[in-house]
N, C-alpha and C positions, 0 to 999 in steps of 0.2 A: 758388499752384500754379505749378511751373516748366514750361518748355517740354520736351516729350517727343516723340521720334519715334514711340514706341509705348507704350501702357499695356495691361497684361494684367489681365483681370478674371475672377475666379471667384466667381460670384454665385448664392445660393440663397435660397429663401423660408423654409426651415425654421429657419434660424438667427436667433436674436434676441439673441445675445450676442457676445462677442469670439472665440469658438472658431474662426471661419473663418480667422483670421489664422495659424493654426498647424496642426500635424499633417499630415493628408493633403493640405493645400493648398500644401505647400512647393514643388511644381513651378512654381506661378505666379511665385514670387519667384526661383527658380533661372533661369527664362527671362529675367527682368529683368536678373539679374546677367550672364548670358551675352551678352545684347544689348549691355550696357555694355562688356563685354570686347571685343566686335566693333566698337566705336566709335560705337554708337548711344546716345541718351538714352532710358532705359526705366525704368519703375516698374511695380509690381503692386499689386493690391488684391483682397482676399477678404472678402466680407461679404454683406449683404442686398441684394436686388434693387433696392429703391428707393434705398438709399444709393449703390449702384453707378451707377444711372441719373443721380442728381444729380451725381455726380462726372464721368460721361461728358458730361453737358450742360455743366457748368462748363468742362471742358477743351476741348470742341469749340467752344463759343460764344466762348471767348477765343482760339481758334486756337492752343492749346497742345499739341495732339496731331495726328499725321498718320495713324496707323494704330491700329485697335482690335483687340485679341486677346481672345477669349472661350474659356473652358473649359467643355466640355459633357459631363456625365455623366448617369447614369440619373435623377437627382433633378431636374435643372434644364433638361432638353431643351426643354420648353415655353417657359420663360423666355428661353432663348437664341434660340429662333426669333423671338419677339416683339422682343427687343432688336436682333437683326440687322436685321429689317425697319425698326425705328424709326431706327437709326443710318443705314442706307442712304437712307431716305426723307428724313430731317431734315437730315443733314449730308453725305451722299454720300461718306463716307470708306471706304477699304478695310477690310474686316472679315475677319480670320482666325479660324478656330475649330479647336480641338483637343479631344481627349478621346475616351473610348471610345464614347459614344453617337453622337456625330456621325460617327465612323468607321463604326460598325455600320449606321447608317441610310443612309449613302451618298447616293445620288441623292435620296431622299426628303427628307433634311435640306437638301441644296443647293436643291431646289425650294421647300421650305416657308420656308426662312430668307432666301434671297436673298444669302447670304454669298458673298464672292469666292472663298474657298478653304478646304478642310478639310485640316489638317495631321494626318497619321496617325502614331500612336505617338510615339516620342521626337522632340521638336521642336528640340533644341539645334543640330542641323546644318541643319535645314530652314528655320527661321524667319529666320536671317540672309540667306539667299538670297531669301526672300520680301520682306524689307525692301529689299534691293538693287533688286528688281524694282519694288515699289510706290513707293518714294521716289525712286529715281534712274533708273528705266527700264532697269536693267541686266539682261541675260539674258531668258529667256522661261519662262513657266509650263510649257511643254512639256518643259523640261530639268531641272526641279527635282524631285528624288526625294521620295517620301513624301507626295504631296499628291493631293487630288481637287478637280476644278473643272469648271465647265461651259464648253464651247466651243459657243456657240449652244444647241441643244437636246441636244447630246451631252455625256454625262458622261465625263470623262477621268480615269482612275486610273493615275497614274504608278507606276513601280517603287518598292518600299519603300526608304526611306532607310537608310543604314548605321547601326548602333548606335554609341553613344559608347563606345568601347573603353577609353579612358584616363579614368576618372572623376576622377582627380586633376587633370586639366586644367580641370575646371569651376571657375569662380570661387566664392568664398565669398559668401554673402548678407550684405550689410551693411545698416545702417539706411537708407541712401539708396535701397534697392530698394523700400521701402514708400511708397506714394503718400501715405498718411495717417499714417505713423509706426508703429512697433511698439506694439501696444496692451497687451501684457504684456511689459514691458521686461526682465524677468528670466527669460524662457523662450526656449530655443533649440530649434527643430526642425531636425534634421539627418539627411540621408540618407547612409548609408555604403556602400550597394550597390544594385544594380538587377537585375531579372530574378528568376524563380522557377522551380525545377525541378519543382514539384509541379503536380498537375492537378486541383485541387478542382473538383467539378462545378458549384458555384454561383458561382465566381469568374471574373472577366474575365481575370485573369492565367492561370487554368487553361486557357483556350482559346488565348490568344496567348502561350504560353510563350516567353520570351525568354532568351537566354544570360545566365547569372548573372555579373555583374561586381562587383568590390568596389574601393572606394578603399583606398589604403594606410593602415595604422594611423597612420603619421606625419602624413599629410594630414588625417585625421579629428581627431587631437589638436590639430593646429595651428589648425583652425577653432574648436574648443571653447575653447582657451586664448585665442585672440584675442577671443572673445566675453566670457570671464570677466575678462580684463584690463581691459575697459571698465567692469566692475561689481565692483570689488574688495571693496566693503562689502556687496554684496547676496548673499542666499542664492538660488541659481539652480536652475533645473530644465531638464534636457536631455531632449528627446524624440527618440529614435531611431525614425525612421519606417519602417525597412526591414521588409518582410514576412519576410525570411530572415536576420535578425540572428544567429540561432543555428545557421546552416547548417554552419559550419566550426569545430570545437572549438579548434584551434590558434590561429585568428585571434581568436576570442572571448577566449581566455586572454591573448593579447598585448595586445589592446585594453583588457581589464579591468585588467591590470597597470599600464598607462599611466594609466587613469582613477583607479586607487587612488593612484598617485603624485601626480596632479594635485590630488586632494582633500586632500593635505597642505598645500597652499597656498591653495586656494579652497574655498568652501562651496557645495556643490551635491549634488543627488541626481538620479536619472534614471529613464527608462522605456524599455522595449524590448518587442518581441513575441518569443514563443518557440514553436517547433514541438514539440508534445508528444512525438512519437515520438523525435525527435532528442535531446531533453532526457532522455528515459527511457534511451536507449542510452548517452548521454554525460552522466551525472548530475554529473560534475565541473564542467560548465559552470554549473550552478546555483550552486555554491559561488563560482566566479569572479565571476558576476554579482552575487551578494549582497555579497561582500566588497568589491566595487568601488563599492558605494553605490547599487545599483538599489533604488528604492523601490517600483516598480510594474512588473509584467510582465503582458502579455496573452497568454493561451493560446488557441489555436484549438480550443475544445471543441465547440461548435455543437449537439451532440446527446447524448441520454442512452440511446440504444440502439445496439447494435453494427450492426444492420441499416442504420440511417440513416447512421452513421459510414462504413460501407463504401460506401453509395450516394453519399455526398459525396466519396468517395475521399480521406478524411482520412489514411489510413495509420497510424491509432492505434487503441488499444483502450480500453475502459472502465477496465481495470486499470492501463494506462499512465497514464491521466489521473489516477486516484487516487494513483498513485505520485509523479507529478510535483508534484501539489498539496501532498502531505505534505512532499516534499523542499524545495519552495520555502518553505513555512511554517517548517520547521525551520531553514532556512538564514537566516531573518530578513528575507525579502522581505515588506514590510508589506502590499502590495496585490496580490492575484492576481485578475486580471479575465478574464472571458470572457462570451460571449453564448450563449444557447440559442435556436435558431430554431424558431418555431412556424409551421405551415402550409407546411413544406418537403416533402422527399422522403418518400413512403410515410407520410404523416401520417394518423394515426387517433386516436381517443379513448384507446386503449390506449397508443399512443406518447406522447400528451400526459402521461398519468399516470406513465409511466416517466421522461419528461423531468423532471417535477416531483419525483419521488422521488430521482432522481440529483442534481438540483440541490440539494435539501435535504441529501443525503449529503455533497456537496462543501462546502457551507457549514459543516456541522458539523465536517468534517475540517479545514477552514481555521482554526477557532477564532478568528475575527475577521479573517482575512486574505482570505478568498475573497469576491468580489463577482460576481454573475451578472446580466447584463442580459437582458431578454426582448425579442426582436425578431421581427417577422414576416418571412417569406421575401421577398426582393426578386429578381424575375426580371431579373438584370443582362444586358446585351447580349451575345449570342453565346456564352453559357455552355451547357454540355451540357444543363442542366435547361430553360433558356429555349428552346433549339432543339428539344428533344424532351420536353416536359412529360408527355406520355402515358406515356413509359417510366418515369416516377416517380410514377404515379397522381395527377397534378396537373392542374388546369385554371388557366391564367393568364387572369384576367378583366380585367386592365387592364395590358396589355403596355407601354403608353405612360406609365404612372405619373402620370396626370392626376388621379386621385382621392386622392392621398396626398402628404404632405410628410414621409414617413417615419413616419406615424402611423396608417396603415390598411392592412390586408392586401390583397395583390394576387393572391392565389391562393385556390382552393377545391378541394374534392374532391367526389366523388359524395355523401358523407354529411355533410361539414362545410363550411358556407358561411363567408363573411367575418365575419358577425356572431358565429358560433360561435367563430371564432379570436379576435376581439376579447374575448369573454367569457373565453376561456382565458388570454389575455395579462393581463387584469385580475386574474383569480383567481391566476395564478402570481405576479404582482408583490405582491399582497396576502399570499400565503403566504410569500414570501421575506422581506418586511418584518416580518411577525409572528414568523417564526423568528428573525430577527436580533435583534429586541427581546427575545424570550424568552431568548435566549442571554445578552444583556447583563444582564437582570434576574436570571438564574439563575447568574451567575458562570461561564458556560461559555466565556467569553472571558477570558484572563488579565488581571487588573486592571492590571498594569503596561503591557500593550498599550493598553488604553483610556486610561490616564493620558497615555501618549505622544501619542495623538491630540489630547487636550484641550489639552496644552501647546503643540501646533503650531497650534491652531485660529486664533489671532488673526492670524498672519502668513502662513499657508499657504493658497494657492488650490487645492491638489490634495487635497481633503479625502476624497473617496471616499464610497461609499454608507453605510458603517458610521457615520461621523461625521455624515453628513447625517441619518440616522434618529435618532442619539443626540441631536443638538442640537434636534431637533423635539419631544423629550419633556422638558418643563421640570424634572421631578423627577429624571430619570435624568441629564440634563446637569449639573444643580446638584450632584447627588451626586458625580459624578466630578470636577467642578470643585473641590469641597472637598477631595477626596483629592489632586488634582493640586497644589493650592496648599499642601498641608500643614496646612491649617486643621483638617481632620478625618482620622480613620483608621477602618479597619475594626476591629472588636473583636479579631479574631485577631492583629492587628498592634500592639496596644497594648504599650507598654513599662512600663505601670503596671497595678496591679490594676483590674479592671473597675469595682469599687465606687468607685474614686477618679476614674474618667474622667467627662467631662462630655458627656452626650448632647446633640446639636443637630440639630433638624429642618433639612431642606435647602432649604425654600422657605417663602414667606409663608403663614401659617396661614389668615388671613381669605380670601385669594384662592382657595385650593384646597380648603378643607375643605367638605364637604357633609354635611348632617344630614337624616335621614329617620327619624322616630320616635326610638327610642333607639339607632339605629345611625348611625355616622359613617363617612365615607370620606375619605381623604386620598390623592389620586391613585388608585392601584389597591389601596390598603391599607384593608381594612374594619376598623373599630375599635369596641370596646364602650365603654360609658360610663366604665368604669374606665381602659381603655387610652387614651382621649382625654385623661383627666386627666394621665396620664404624658406624653403628647405635649405638652400645654400647658406643662409644666415643663421640657421638653427644649429649652432655649434656649441651651445651652452655658454658662449661668451657674451651674448647680448640678451637683454630682456625683451619680452614681447613688445613693449613700448618702443624700445630702440630699433627693433626689427621693422616696426611700422614706419619709422623715420627713414630707414635705409631703402625700403621698397617704395617710398613715395606715397604712403597711405596718409594723406593729409586731410581727409574728411571722414565723417562717421561711416559712410557706406564702405569705403576702402578699408577702414579699420576693422569693420565687421567681416570683410572678406578675408583679411589676415587671420582673424580668430577662427573663422570657418575652415580655412586651410589647415591651421594647426590642429583643430579638433578632428578633421578628416584624417590627418596623418597619425594622430594618436589612436584613432579608432582602428587603423590598419597596423598598429603596433610597430611603427617605424620611428616613433618619436616619444620622448619622455620630457618631463619638466624638472629643472633643477631650481633649487631655492637660493643658490649663491651663484 
C-alpha cells in the first residue's frame, strides 16, 4: 500500500461480490481523481465493510494515510457511524463524510458519528479545501462552502458550494485511483452528465433537483477510447451511470454516432438508463442507442398502475411503457431492465395483482428481452414520500434502515404488513421465473435470441435474468447448447428428411430418468413404456428410420407413433436432431 493523503471509502454490508467497484459508486473514484489533480495523493475503495475496515487499519497502522473519507447513503448509515467512531477513537485521524443520508440527518449524524465534517452534495470543489485545512492548516472551516460541522455544541451549516459547471474539467478515472485495483478490468463506469430535471417522489434527486450539466461528447469519447486503448484484445463493457442519459435527443444522436464509429476499431457494448416518456416522444433515440451497440437499457417503470405512476410523478403512462418496450425489443436491444416497487405509494392487494399482471405482460411483450426485478420501497432521505408518508397511505416502520440490507420491507399499510409484502415479493419472483421458463420451453422466445445468449455465456459476465434461469435448468441449457454448437437442430430447420435425421437426447439418461410403475419422466417430459424405448435409441447414432426398425415399428401406424414420440420429446426440449 502506497502513501496517500486521503483514501475514500464506500462500504456496504449487503454486497458480497465485486459490484461495489462499479456503477453507482463511481463518485468515490472521481473524488480520488480530482484530489490527484489538485496535487494530493488519493485513492478510493468500494466494497464490504469488513474488507474496508481491514484496509483502513492497514493504512492507518502503517501511517500511509492522513485523512479518511466515507460515503453515507440510506443503506450504510449505521456502518458509517460505527466506522467514524472507530477511526476517531483508534487513530485520531480527520474523517470527512459525504452522501445524502449524512446530509439529511445533519446534527444527528454529527452527534452520533463524531466525524469532523459532513460535505453536502457535490464534493469536488469542497474536498480540496478541506484537505488544505486538515493537512496544512490552511483556511478555516467557517469559510468553506458546502459543509456542516460542530463548533462546540453548535452545528454550523455553511452556504452551499457552487456546482461543477464544466464537467469536462474533471479528470478521468485511471487505474491508480483504485486502492486495490480494478476488480473487473474490462468494465468502465462513466458519468456523462449530472443533475436531474424530474421530481420523482421516491428519489433523493427529486427533492434536491440540481441543474443539469453534461460533458461534451468529445470529452466522453476521449475517456472511453483511452480505456479501450489499454485493452485492445478485450471485449469491454461500458456502463453509463447517468440518470438522464436520454434527456437531449440531439446529444444522444451525436454520442451514439461516435460510439458506433469507435466500435469499428474496438470490441465493446454498453448500458444506459432511459426515461420512458422521453423515449416515447423521441423514439428515434432508441434506434440511435441500439445501432451504437447498447446491449442493456434500464427503464424507470416502477409501477403497473397509472394511479401509482402518477403518485411517483413518473411522467409516463402504461401505454408509453408498452410502446417503449416493444420499440427497444424491435431495435435489437438485448436486455430491457426495470424494477417493480412493492410496498410503495397507495399499495393494496389489488395494486399488487395489477403490478403482477402488468409485469407478465411486459415480459411477454419483450420475447426474451425484458427483465423485471422485484424490490420493496425504500424511504430514502428527504423524498416526498419519506417526508409525508401519510399522504401516500404508507407507514414507515424503520426510517433508519437498521432491519434491512436491501432484503426486507421498511413500510406497511393499515392492511398489509411487512411479512405480507415479503410473501408478495416471493410470489412475484416465483411467477416471473416460471413465466420466463414457460416461454423458453414453449418457444415464445426466438430461438436465435436464446442461442446468442448461450454463445456468449463462457466469456460474458453480463448474463441477465434469462440466461441465469436458463443455465439453472440442465435440460433446457443442454438443449440450447446443442443448437448453439451446431451439433443438433430443431426438426423444422433440418436440411434433410426427418426420417434420415438422427435424434439425440440432450442429457445423461441414467442421471435424469425417473421410473414409477410403467410411467417414466425425463426432466419435465412424461413417457410411456414405448416412448422410453424410442428415447433409449435416441443417441444420435441411429436415424429415425433405423430407430423405427429397432422398436418394431413395422407398419404406418407404429411409424407415426415413433414420429409423435420424437416430436413430443422435442417439444419438451429433451431431444434434438443431428444431420450426421
